[in-house]
C-alpha positions in Angstrom: -18.1 -64.3 62.3 -15.0 -65.3 61.0 -12.0 -63.0 60.4 -9.4 -62.8 57.6 -5.8 -62.9 57.0 -3.8 -62.1 54.0 -2.6 -65.1 52.1 1.1 -65.5 52.7 3.8 -67.3 50.7 6.5 -68.5 53.2 9.5 -70.6 52.0 10.7 -73.3 54.3 14.4 -73.0 55.2 16.9 -75.2 53.8 18.7 -77.9 55.9 22.6 -77.9 56.4 22.8 -81.6 56.6 21.2 -84.1 54.3 21.0 -86.8 56.6 19.0 -84.7 59.2 16.5 -83.7 56.5 16.2 -87.3 55.2 15.0 -88.2 58.7 12.4 -85.7 59.0 8.9 -86.4 57.5 7.1 -83.0 58.8 7.1 -79.5 58.9 5.9 -77.0 61.6 3.8 -74.0 60.9 3.7 -71.2 63.6 0.8 -68.6 63.1 0.9 -65.6 65.3 -1.8 -63.0 65.6 -0.9 -59.4 66.5 -4.0 -57.2 66.1 -5.9 -58.3 68.8 -8.7 -59.9 66.6 -9.3 -63.6 66.7 -9.0 -65.4 63.4 -11.5 -68.2 62.7 -11.0 -70.1 59.6 -8.6 -67.6 58.1 -7.4 -68.2 54.7 -3.7 -68.9 54.7 -1.2 -70.0 52.2 2.1 -71.5 52.7 5.0 -73.3 50.8 6.8 -76.3 52.3 9.5 -78.4 50.9 10.8 -82.0 51.1 13.8 -83.7 49.4 12.3 -85.0 46.1 13.2 -88.5 47.0 11.0 -88.2 50.2 7.9 -87.0 48.6 6.6 -90.0 46.4 3.1 -88.7 46.0 1.5 -85.4 46.8 -1.9 -87.1 47.9 0.1 -88.3 51.0 0.4 -84.7 52.3 -1.9 -84.0 55.3 -2.2 -81.0 57.7 -2.8 -81.2 61.4 -3.8 -78.6 64.0 -1.5 -79.3 67.1 -3.0 -78.3 70.5 -1.2 -79.4 73.7 0.5 -82.2 71.7 -2.8 -83.4 70.4 -3.0 -83.4 66.4 -6.3 -83.0 64.8 -6.4 -83.5 60.9 -7.7 -80.3 59.0 -8.3 -79.9 55.3 -5.9 -78.4 52.9 -5.8 -77.8 49.2 -2.5 -78.3 47.2 -2.0 -75.5 44.8 1.3 -76.6 43.1 4.0 -79.1 43.5 7.2 -77.9 41.8 10.6 -79.9 41.5 13.9 -78.6 41.1 17.1 -80.6 40.2 19.5 -77.6 41.3 21.8 -78.6 44.1 24.7 -77.1 46.1 26.3 -77.5 49.4 23.4 -76.1 51.2 20.9 -78.1 49.1 22.7 -81.3 48.4 19.6 -83.2 47.2 16.9 -82.3 44.6 13.9 -80.6 46.2 10.1 -80.4 46.0 8.2 -77.3 46.8 4.5 -77.8 47.8 2.2 -74.8 48.0 -0.7 -75.3 50.4 -3.8 -73.3 51.2 -5.8 -73.9 54.4 -8.3 -72.3 56.9 -6.6 -71.5 60.3 -7.7 -70.7 63.6 -5.7 -68.5 65.9 -6.6 -66.6 69.1 -6.4 -62.9 69.5 -2.8 -62.1 70.5 -2.0 -65.8 70.4 0.0 -68.4 68.5 -1.3 -71.4 66.8 0.7 -74.5 65.7 0.1 -76.7 62.5 2.0 -79.4 61.2 2.4 -80.7 57.6 3.3 -84.2 57.2 3.5 -87.2 54.9 0.8 -89.6 55.7 -1.8 -90.0 58.6 -5.5 -89.9 58.8 -7.6 -87.8 56.4 -9.4 -84.9 57.7 -13.4 -84.7 57.7 -15.0 -82.8 54.8 -16.0 -79.4 55.9 -18.0 -76.5 54.2 -16.5 -76.1 50.7 -16.3 -73.2 48.2 -18.9 -73.9 45.3 -17.6 -72.9 41.9 -19.9 -73.0 39.0 -19.3 -72.3 35.2 -16.5 -72.8 32.7 -13.6 -70.8 31.4 -13.6 -67.4 33.2 -17.3 -66.7 33.4 -17.4 -68.5 36.8 -19.5 -68.0 40.0 -18.0 -68.4 43.4 -20.3 -69.0 46.2 -18.1 -68.7 49.3 -21.0 -69.3 52.0 -21.9 -65.9 53.1 -21.7 -64.2 49.6 -21.4 -64.9 46.0 -19.1 -63.2 43.4 -20.0 -63.6 39.6 -17.5 -63.1 36.8 -18.0 -61.7 33.4 -17.8 -64.5 30.6 -15.8 -62.5 27.9 -13.5 -60.9 30.3 -13.3 -62.6 33.4 -13.8 -59.2 35.3 -16.2 -58.9 38.4 -19.7 -58.8 37.0 -22.0 -58.8 40.1 -21.9 -59.3 43.9 -24.6 -60.9 46.0 -24.8 -59.3 49.4 -25.0 -61.5 52.7 -28.3 -62.0 54.5 -28.8 -59.2 56.8 -28.2 -59.9 60.5 -31.3 -61.8 61.9 -32.9 -62.2 58.5 -34.6 -65.5 57.1 -31.7 -67.2 55.5 -34.3 -68.3 52.7 -35.0 -64.8 51.7 -33.7 -63.6 48.4 -30.2 -61.4 48.8 -29.6 -58.3 46.9 -27.6 -58.8 43.9 -25.3 -55.7 43.0 -24.8 -54.8 39.5 -24.3 -52.3 36.9 -26.9 -52.4 34.4 -25.6 -50.0 31.7 -28.5 -49.9 29.4 -31.3 -52.1 28.2 -29.2 -52.9 24.9 -26.0 -53.8 26.6 -27.4 -55.1 29.8 -25.2 -55.9 32.8 -21.6 -55.0 32.3 -18.6 -55.6 34.8 -18.6 -53.8 38.1 -14.9 -54.1 38.1 -13.6 -52.2 35.0 -9.9 -51.7 35.3 -6.8 -51.6 35.3 -7.1 -49.1 32.4 -5.3 -46.6 30.1 -6.5 -43.9 27.9 -3.9 -43.2 25.3 -4.0 -39.9 23.4 -6.0 -40.4 20.1 -7.3 -43.8 21.0 -10.1 -45.3 22.9 -10.0 -45.8 26.6 -9.0 -49.3 27.2 -10.1 -51.4 30.3 -9.3 -54.9 31.1 -13.2 -55.4 31.1 -13.0 -55.0 27.3 -11.2 -58.1 26.9 -13.4 -60.7 25.0 -11.3 -63.8 24.1 -10.2 -66.0 26.8 -7.4 -68.3 26.0 -6.6 -71.0 28.5 -2.8 -70.9 28.9 -0.9 -74.1 28.1 2.8 -73.8 29.0 3.6 -76.7 26.4 1.9 -74.4 23.5 2.2 -70.8 24.7 4.9 -68.2 25.6 4.0 -66.9 29.0 5.3 -63.3 28.0 3.6 -63.2 24.4 -0.1 -62.9 24.6 -2.2 -63.6 21.6 -2.5 -60.6 19.0 -5.4 -58.3 19.3 -7.4 -56.4 16.8 -9.8 -53.7 17.2 -12.6 -56.1 17.9 -10.8 -59.3 19.0 -9.1 -58.5 22.5 -7.7 -62.0 23.6 -5.9 -62.7 26.9 -4.5 -65.7 28.7 -6.0 -67.3 31.9 -5.1 -69.9 34.6 -7.4 -71.2 37.2 -6.8 -73.0 40.5 -9.7 -74.9 41.7 -10.5 -76.8 45.1 -12.7 -76.8 48.2 -11.0 -74.1 49.9 -9.8 -71.8 47.3 -10.6 -70.6 43.8 -8.1 -68.5 42.0 -8.3 -66.9 38.5 -5.2 -65.1 36.9 -5.7 -63.4 33.5 -2.9 -61.4 31.6 -2.4 -59.8 28.1 -2.0 -56.6 26.4 -4.0 -53.6 27.5 -6.9 -53.2 25.2 -6.2 -50.1 22.8 -2.9 -49.7 24.4 -0.6 -52.7 23.6 2.5 -50.8 24.9 1.3 -52.0 28.4 1.1 -55.5 29.8 -1.5 -56.0 32.5 -2.8 -58.8 34.8 -5.5 -59.4 37.2 -5.9 -62.0 39.7 -8.9 -62.7 41.9 -8.8 -65.0 44.8 -11.8 -66.6 46.6 -11.9 -68.6 49.9 -14.6 -70.9 51.5 -16.4 -69.0 54.0 -14.9 -65.6 53.4 -17.0 -62.5 52.2 -13.9 -61.2 50.7 -12.2 -61.6 47.1 -8.6 -60.6 47.0 -7.6 -58.6 44.1 -4.1 -58.1 42.5 -3.4 -56.0 39.4 -0.3 -55.3 37.6 0.4 -53.0 34.7 3.8 -52.8 33.1 4.6 -50.2 30.4 7.1 -51.9 27.9 6.9 -48.6 25.7 6.6 -45.0 26.6 2.9 -43.8 26.0 1.2 -40.5 25.8 -2.0 -40.7 27.9 -4.8 -38.9 29.4 -5.0 -41.2 32.4 -4.0 -44.5 33.8 -6.1 -45.9 36.7 -6.9 -49.0 38.7 -9.1 -50.2 41.5 -12.6 -49.0 40.2 -15.8 -50.4 41.1 -19.0 -49.1 39.3 -22.7 -49.7 40.2 -26.1 -48.7 39.0 -27.5 -45.8 41.0 -30.0 -46.5 43.7 -28.4 -49.5 45.1 -26.5 -47.6 47.7 -27.3 -44.6 49.7 -24.1 -43.9 51.5 -20.4 -43.3 50.6 -18.0 -44.2 53.3 -14.1 -44.1 53.8 -11.9 -45.1 56.7 -8.7 -42.7 57.4 -5.4 -43.8 58.5 -6.4 -42.8 62.1 -9.0 -45.6 62.1 -11.9 -43.2 61.9 -14.9 -43.8 59.7 -16.3 -41.0 57.5 -19.7 -41.0 55.8 -21.5 -38.8 53.1 -24.8 -39.0 51.5 -24.8 -40.7 47.9 -28.4 -41.0 47.1 -31.5 -39.4 48.0 -34.7 -41.9 48.6 -37.1 -39.0 48.1 -35.6 -37.6 44.8 -34.0 -40.4 42.9 -32.8 -38.2 40.1 -30.7 -35.9 42.6 -27.1 -36.1 41.7 -24.3 -35.7 44.5 -21.7 -35.4 41.8 -18.2 -35.4 43.4 -18.6 -36.9 46.8 -15.2 -37.3 48.0 -11.6 -36.8 46.9 -9.2 -39.2 48.9 -5.4 -40.2 49.2 -4.4 -42.9 46.7 -3.5 -45.3 49.9 -6.6 -44.7 51.7 -7.1 -47.7 54.0 -10.7 -48.2 53.0 -13.5 -46.7 51.1 -16.7 -48.1 49.9 -20.7 -47.8 49.6 -23.4 -48.9 51.8 -27.3 -49.1 51.7 -28.2 -48.1 55.3 -31.7 -48.9 54.6 -31.1 -52.5 53.6 -28.3 -52.9 56.1 -25.3 -53.9 53.7 -22.3 -52.6 51.8 -19.3 -53.2 49.8 -15.8 -51.8 50.6 -12.3 -51.7 49.0 -9.7 -52.4 51.3 -6.3 -51.2 50.4 -3.5 -53.7 51.3 -0.5 -52.3 49.2 0.3 -50.1 46.2 3.7 -50.0 44.5 4.6 -47.4 41.5 8.1 -47.9 40.4 10.2 -47.7 37.1 12.7 -50.4 36.8 14.6 -48.2 34.2 14.6 -44.8 35.9 13.4 -45.4 39.4 10.5 -43.1 39.0 7.1 -44.1 37.7 4.8 -41.3 36.7 2.0 -40.9 39.2 1.0 -37.2 39.0 -2.1 -36.3 41.0 -2.5 -39.9 42.1 -5.8 -40.0 44.3 -9.1 -41.9 45.0 -12.4 -40.3 44.4 -16.1 -41.2 44.9 -18.5 -39.8 42.3 -22.3 -39.9 41.5 -22.0 -39.9 37.6 -25.0 -38.2 36.0 -23.8 -37.0 32.7 -26.1 -39.3 30.8 -29.1 -37.1 31.8 -31.8 -37.1 34.3 -33.4 -40.4 34.6 -31.0 -42.4 32.5 -30.3 -46.0 33.8 -26.6 -45.3 32.4 -25.8 -43.1 35.2 -23.8 -44.7 38.1 -22.3 -44.4 41.5 -18.5 -45.5 41.5 -15.0 -45.0 42.9 -11.7 -45.1 41.3 -7.9 -44.5 41.8 -6.4 -42.5 39.0 -2.7 -43.0 39.0 -1.6 -40.8 36.3 -3.8 -37.9 35.8 -3.9 -34.1 35.1 -6.9 -32.0 35.7 -9.1 -32.0 32.9 -7.5 -35.2 31.4 -4.8 -32.9 29.9 -2.1 -35.0 28.1 0.8 -36.5 30.2 3.2 -39.2 29.6 4.1 -42.8 31.1 7.7 -43.8 30.4 8.9 -47.0 29.4 9.6 -49.4 32.4 6.8 -48.0 34.5 5.1 -50.8 36.7 1.9 -50.2 39.0 1.0 -53.0 41.3 -2.0 -52.9 43.6 -3.3 -55.4 46.0 -6.8 -55.0 47.8 -9.5 -57.0 49.1 -13.2 -56.4 48.1 -15.5 -56.9 51.1 -19.3 -57.5 51.3 -20.5 -56.6 54.8 -23.4 -56.2 57.1 -24.4 -53.1 59.0 -25.3 -53.5 62.5 -27.5 -51.4 64.9 -26.8 -48.1 66.8 -23.6 -46.2 66.9 -21.5 -49.2 65.9 -23.2 -50.0 62.8 -20.0 -50.4 60.9 -18.1 -52.4 63.3 -17.9 -55.4 61.0 -16.4 -53.3 58.3 -13.9 -52.0 60.8 -13.0 -55.1 62.1 -12.3 -56.8 58.7 -10.3 -53.8 57.8 -7.9 -53.9 60.9 -7.6 -57.6 60.4 -6.6 -57.3 56.7 -4.2 -54.4 57.7 -2.5 -56.7 60.1 -2.2 -60.2 58.8 -0.9 -63.3 60.5 2.7 -63.6 60.9 3.7 -66.9 59.3 6.8 -69.0 60.0 7.5 -72.4 58.5 10.5 -74.5 59.6 
């Protein structure tokens, strides 16, 4: 089973002597593992540079794994090539910056060396990420799992669980969804970020319904297309390749245009995790009932157990569904800190689960130094307010950022910024006392990413 590292952006240091840099045609990448968890095909991102005169063609770039002075070519994916004309005494020549993604192997508590070079043998083609669909309504098959995105909004629509351990790989896997009603059908399982302005509808990024492919020659990056009550447009960009698929979307918050909001998903070949980054920035002050993020919603009966991991590394569980009484509601299952390391849902009968792993949260105000975050917390709830037997009932968790009990009015000041980074993991359960070992291993690995140094 592979483990995972956070994608990191590391800038190569500038050379003080132009002649020395001109003679160099490779960059060394050092990866260090500190958590005691071996990383196998761990997704990694770096940025390297060359003087612009040295990099004639980005297709010349190669990546090698260096072991005992032996170099083995490994696949890499070029995400961007950016050139700059700016020069000074520290950078006497124009520079090109190349952003790369690759899958790294690093022993537990060990260090691995990779080399980025211009020219050399091409690597063999390995297992690749499969992305189907156009626009924002794509499906990313990573190998062990699949993630489907909602065509109108680009939000996560459905998750396909991994095959249980020891099962027939040809057997159909569970597809985890929120079937809201016969009329509406399936709706996204990832609803937000969201804001509920006083006197207006509750707006979610899942309400977006008009994707516009961003074209820098036509569009201004900070001026999203105008919305109406029914047309809620947004910009999007994609990065596609055999190792990584990334979708970034941004625009005005539906029904709350005072806030700019963006959501980015990143999928990697071989990984059962999608990385999620969301940003909300309030350009104007706004009176609200609530502001929230990091919500996942599922139709009831797909999971029977709620779970969370506290900062001491201990796993906690609570029942979330009664197989003998399908209409029994567990209502408020748990209230947890807003920076809880991990929370999620599992089906212990079928042997799989989904977890939200918190990577970082930042609430700031660039104008006052203090962003509103009254009563910020996570909660897990079994929602039954649509009535006994209604298919619209659901099991979910969410993080209210700005909230007063009973949704009493509160306010977000201009300049408030809310940033959240997380990983959504699909995992298998084992047997016996260590049923959740796979989940705990992923959580520890994500909490302690590889240290990356590029020369």
